[in-house]
C-alpha angles and dihedrals in degrees: 000000000000136000132197113272092224091073102110093210092056092046089055093046097047107028094139100044116120107172128205093255092060092047090053090054089049089054091055092052094046091051092053093044093051091056095047097044098042090055091057090065108019093073092060093077092050097057095097089052091051088053092060106025095050097039115116094217140011093291113090118237115261114265090235089061098050090043086072088075085071097037094048091054092048094047093049089047093053095041096055097044095080090057094054098079094051093043092050090053092045103043104017130256097261095050092045093046091054090048091050092052090048091051091048094049092045090051091049092054091047089051092051093054099037108132096195137037090244092056091045091054090049091049090051088057089056089049091050093051089060097037093051091062098044099072101047090041090049091053091049093049092048093047093052093044096048102047123210097293096055105030095106096057094043093048088051088061090052089051094062096080090040090059101036097044096080089046101039095042097069092040094051093040093049092049094047094048091049097045113016103095094141132149092000092290122135109261094243092062089070093066083069101033091056086071091063099073091036091049095048089049090048091049094051092041093050093046090055102037108035113089120248115273119251102202130170128194104284134200119287118265117274098247095180091049091049091050090052106035106042097046089040093053092044092049093047093049091045089058092046091048090053094058097085092048093049094040094220142063091227099066117116090234087060104036098043099057093036090052094047091045093049091050092050092047091048090050089050090052089055093044096046091068091062109058121066091231110030122188090247115022105223088170086080086076088070085076103090095209092051096044095048090049091048092050091047089050092051095051092042094051092046093051101037104041092044090053092042090059091059099056100069088039089055091051092052103038102034103028098032097236121156121241095262093049092047089053091050091050088058091059095092088065091054091047091053091051092049090054097052101032098075090042092051090045091056093043094051089061090056108028135042116269090235089071095050111036097052089057091053093047090048089056091050091047091052090050092050092050089048090054090057084075095055118131137183090264101039111145114254097212097028097050123352101048094046089049092050090048092053091048089051090053088054093046092054090052095048121042105049095037086055091050091046095048090049094052094044088065091060132079121240097266091049096054097087092049093044093051089048091054092048092050092051089048092051095044094049093045093047092051091047093047093050091049093049093048091048093051093047092049092047090049090049089055091048091053089057103059095187089073095060095035093052091052093047092046091050092052092047094045091054089062095049112100099179111066089207089069093061093080090052090048092049091060088071090061110053096180090054092046090052090056092046090055090060095065129069095190113060088213089068093056097078096052091043096053091044094052092043094051092047091049091052092045091051089053089054090052092048093051091050090053090060089068093048090047094054090046088054089050090053089050090053091054092052091045090061087071092061115112112287093186126068108285119231110231117228097177094119099039112123090000114149111253095242092051096055111109114243127233107223116223116204 
């Protein structure tokens, strides 16, 4: 038999019970999340292959062109998220979840068979439209399935792909590109085709396992809000995404779209207070517990994901590791997160979030400050890997408890809209953090001219056929010439310039980590305002009787 989960006596009697039906639903959500999150990062390692394989002639495509395969996905992802809350209310979470998976799989197949870079970018938009709905819908489904007593542990399961995506993406992508020469297809196509069997499995699995939707006629869509928010968010993130390519915040390509986007978003904020059912319910921020958690999430995502981007780049550019090896070296962070995430998920059901999240952020902050001391010869096992492991421990104790605490503050009907708002917050902050870290690192390289001169000299020297012309060439690169004057044996010049460049690059990485570290410190200060007393869950308040998740009694 079953009884409604909102019965307080039953919640007290069975607070630990997670039945098989709920675990099956968790499996559906994790499958969908893995596809969406892996594809955010897995494409990064394929960009050089896009440059050559999709070029129309012998000249490779510009990096700025192929980078749109990443930007287009991110923009589509962010643009569709605001629609998810309304669509879930209107069509039902199960129906919409199946549609999102279908869009994502269709986009993946189109990507794999795209003959031109323009068609690949268009196919990535289709992918992003599906992927943007998967995460907020997954959070809504998990919240309703778990009930207030079990939400922490179930959300911890959902957090696994969110943490491992940035780590597993480069590893999987690197392996497929190196080894997947199947059926006469270019190896990079398999980073998309792998989504086909996973997507079909997820579709069948979701159709069987997810409970039937109980939908009622909902309010009409907020057309004005849609016209303001989605283009505004897309324009703002386009400007942010252009920062690394332009190398400055002050470029017209950055300021113009960011300014237009900010104005549209501000106009949306004013408008959203007028309709009864806005596209994105900013009135949820009036709830102190929700707003503090959202602000903590924004600062955390800005600091952590910006810093996270730099680590594999350091392994490749400073230490000379290939993409696959760099991905493997990131694994200790994922292992640390896997160890603390289930523990934090269990603790968040028993203890206030204000006693859990600050500990996690403190570990990450300590790790970021440690990375400010990184050098070109820092020991992997004696320094870098332990630091990444500690940061992973902090990550596992931070993200999903923040999500859980936020949603606990909401009533049942608000969950879909709250998870949508949190996902937009995280997506925007992550994009901004990555852009800031990229610009700071680029500026650090520019401030150390030997880095750029050594690369330019190396390219020019490769084209010189007469060795006597090298001295003449070197005169164009004073920093390189200064190094050459320090060696008496020409054979020592190569190792010297390599070690010097790597030393200077490591200094640029270390200086960038100072910014991430202080952002983490600011996050820690805000996190101290999170609830330090046991939060009362309102997940089932005002929930229609038939939509309340059951607790199964055996």
